[in-house]
N, C-alpha and C positions, 0 to 999 in steps of 0.2 A: 814059304807062304804061298798059298794058292792064289789064282787070279781073282777068285771071288772075294777073298779076304783083302786083296789089294784094293779092289773097287769099293769094298765096304768101308775100309779105313778112309779112303779118299772122300767118299760121300759124307761120312760122319764129320770129317774135318771141315768141309764146305758148309755143312748145316750148322756146325758149331759157331761158325763166323756169322751166318745169316740169321740164326734163330734169335739172338738178342735184338737185332735190328727189327725183326718181325714183332717181337714182344713189346719193344719200347717205342718204336717210331711208327707214325702213320704211313710211312712209305710202303710197308708190307702188311698193313692192317691196323695196327695201333690198338689202343685199349677198348675201343668200341666194338672190335671184332672178337668173337670167341677164340679162346686160346688154341682149340683144336684146329680151327681154320688157319690161324697164323702159323702154327707149326707145320701144317700141311703145305702151306705156301712156301715156307723155307725149305721143306723137304723136296718139293717139286722143283724149285729153282736150283737146289743143290744137285739133284740128279741131272738136270739140264746142263748145268755148268760142267759137271764131270764128264757126261757122255758126249755132249755136243761141243762144249768149249775146251775140252781137254785138260781141265783143271784137275790135278792129281797130287797126292801126297807122296813124296819120295821116301818110301819106307826104308831104303838102304841107308839113308842119312839119319834116320830117326832112331836113336838108341832106346827111347821110351815113347812109343806112339801115344800113350795116354797123356803124357805131358804136352805133346803136340796138340792134342785136342783141347787141353786146358788153356794153352796159349791162344788158340783160335777163339775159344770162348771169351777170353779176356779182351782180345782185339775186337770181337763182335760187340762186346758190351760198350766199348769206347765209341765204336761206330754208331751204335744204336742211340746212345746218349747224345752224341754229336748231331745226329739227324733229328732228334727230338727237341733240342734246345731252341731252334729258331721260333718254332710255334709257341714256346713257353713265354716269349716276349709279350705276345698279345694277352696271354692268360695272366701273367704277373701284373701287367699294366692295368688290366681290367679289375683285378682284385684290389689293387691299391686305390683305384678310383672309387670302387664300391665301398671300401672302408672309409674313404674320405667323405663320401656323401652321406654316411651314417646309416648303413644297412643294419637293421636291428631284427630281433625276433628270429623267425625261421631262416631268413637270408643270412644272418650272421653265423648260424650254425652249420651252413652248407659246407664250409671248409673243414670243420671238424668231422663231418660225415663222409669226407672224401669226395665231395661234389664241388663243382665250381660255383662261384657267386654268379648272379644273372649276367652282369656285364662281361665278366671273364669268359663265361660260356658262349656269349654272343660273339665276342671278338675272336675267340679261338675257332668257333665254327665258321665264321666269315673268312678268316685267313686260311683255314684248312681247305675250304672250297676254292679260294683264290689260288692256293698252292697247287691243286690238281688241275683246275681249269687253265692255268697259265702254262702248263706243261713242265713245271719244275720237277715234278715227280720222276719224269723220264730222265732228266739230267742227274737227279740224285741216284736213281737206280743205275745209270750208266757209271757214275762215279763209284758206287758200291761194288759193282762187278769189276771195275778197273783196279780195285785194291788187290785182286788176285793176280794182277800183272805187276803192280808196284811192290807188293809184299806177297810173294808166292807162299803157298802152303808149306809150312815147316821152316820158313825163313825166320831168323832171329828177329825179335821185336825190340825196337829201340824204345825202351820204357821211358827214358828221360825226354826224348823228343815227343812221344805220343802223349804223355801226361802233361808236358808243358803246353802243347797245342790245345789239349782239352781244357786245361785251367784257363788259358787265354779266351777260349770260346765261352766258358761259363761267365767269366768277368764281363765279356762283351754283351752277353745276354742280360745281366743285371744292369749294365750301363744303359742299354737301349730301353729296357722296361722303365727305369727311373727317369730317363729323358722325356718319356711321354707321361708317365703316371705322376711323378713328383710335382711338376708345375701345375697340373690340374688339381692335385690335392692341396697345394699351397694356395691356389685361387679360391678353393672352397673354404679353407681356413681363414683367409682374409675377409671373405664375405661373412663368415660367422662372427669374426671380431667386429666388423663394421655394423652388423645388425645388433650386436650386444651393446656397442656404444650408442647407437642411435636409439635403442630401446631404453637405455638409461637417461638419455637426453629428452626423449619424448615418449614416455611409457604409454600415453593414451593412444598411440598409433598401433601398438601391439605388433611391431615388426617381427618379433621372434616367432610368431605363429606362422609366418610365411617361409621360414627357413626350410621346412620340410619339403616345400614345393620348389623353392628357388635352387637349392643345392643339386637335386637330380637334373634340373634343367640346365644348370651350369656345366655339370659333368657331361651331359649329352652334347652340349654345344662344343665343349672342349674335345670330345671324341671326334666330332665331325670335322673340326679344324685340323686336328692332328692325324686324321685317318690316312692321308696320303703319306705322311712322314712315317707312320707306323708300318704301312704296307711296304714302303721302300726298305725299311730296316729289316722287317721279317723276311721278305723275299730275297733281299740281298744276302743276308746271312745264310738262308737256306741254299742259295746258289753257290755260295762260297763253300 
C-alpha cells in the first residue's frame, strides 16, 4: 500500500469518528449549521489530527479497513449523541412546561413540524450560549480529541462498556429534565384544579377565565426559580 493510501485511510478513519459529532452535537456545528460546513469542519480537524497530531490507522493490524471505518463511525455516533444529550435537558424541560401551561394552536403543532416549542427554544438557546461563553466547548473538544489517545484508531471497541455508559447518560438526561419540568407541570395542574373548585364554589367570579394568564405566569416564575439548578445540571453533565 502506497504512502498516499496510508494517509487516506487514516484521515478517513479520523473523519468517521468526528463526522457524527459534527452532525449531532453543537460542539462542531450542530443542526443550525449547514451540513456542508459541518462536514468541512470534521474534515479539516481530521487532517489536522493526522498530519499534526500523528493520529494514524495501523493498516498492518487491520484485516478489513472498511470494518475499521464502520467501527469509528459507530464510536463517533456514540460520542455525538453523548455530547448532544446535556443540552437536551433544557429542551425537554421546556417542552414539558409548555405542554403544562396549555400551548394550543400553532404552538402545539411545532413539535410535529420538527421545531421546538417557544420555551424549549428559549431555554435551549440560552444554555447553548452559556455553554460556549463559559468555555465548556473547549473542554469538550479537548475530551473528544483525547479519545484518539484512550481509544486509538483500530483499537477494539468495548461495546458493553460504551453502550452501558450511553444508556446511563440517557437516563440521567431524562432524570434531570423531569426534576425541573415535572414539579412545574404539577404546580400548574394544582392551580387548574384549584381554579376549577373555586369556580364551582363561586361561579360569579369567573376565575376560570384567568387561567390562560395565570398558568404562563406561573411557568415563567418556576423557570426563573429553577434556572440556576437547570444551568448547574446542564453544564455539569456537559463537563462530564
